[in-house]
N, C-alpha and C positions, 0 to 999 in steps of 0.2 A: 542562526548559524551558532553553534556548541563553541566555535572557536575564534574569538573576535580579533584575536591577530592575522585573520584571513583577510579579512577586510581589505588589508592596504595592498593587499597582493593582488585581490578581486579586482582592485582599482585600478591596478598597475597595468595587468593585462588586457583589460577589460572584457573580463570574465564574466559571466552570469550563470546562474543557477536556474537548472530545474528540479521542481519539485515533483518527487517519483511517490506512489503510495502502492502497495501491493496488499492483497490478502494470503494468507499462508491457509494451508490445511494442517491437519496434526502430524502430517511425513514431512512438514516444510515444503511442500508442492506448492509452487505459486497457482492460484486458480484467477486469481484476477490484479490487475497491473495497470497504474495510468500514471502516464508521464506529464508532466506539466499541468496548468491552468488548478482550477478550482476543485478541491476533493470534492468529487462525487457519490455520497455517502451511500445515496439510494443504489447506485450501481455497485458497491462494494457490500453493501448488504446484501442485494439479491445474489451478488455471485457466493457467499457465504453460506447463507441458506442453501442454496441450489444444490450442496455439495452435502447435504445433510437430511436424514430420511428420518421419521418417529418409528420405533419400531420396540414392542414392550414398553410405552412409557416412559424410553429411552431416546437419545438424540445419539445416533449411529453414525459414522463417516462413511460416506459411499465409495 
């Protein structure tokens, strides 16, 4: 948590946090997202590389 002053408010209102992870393409479009749990790096990398193809020895966005 970036702001340690938020901790007392979270405790006061019994709030909880849900970690969120996203993978964006070069146009800032979400190509993969995960809410909660432990970060699934394999799925995130698969989503990232599914959006790219090799052409003329370069990686080009799909």
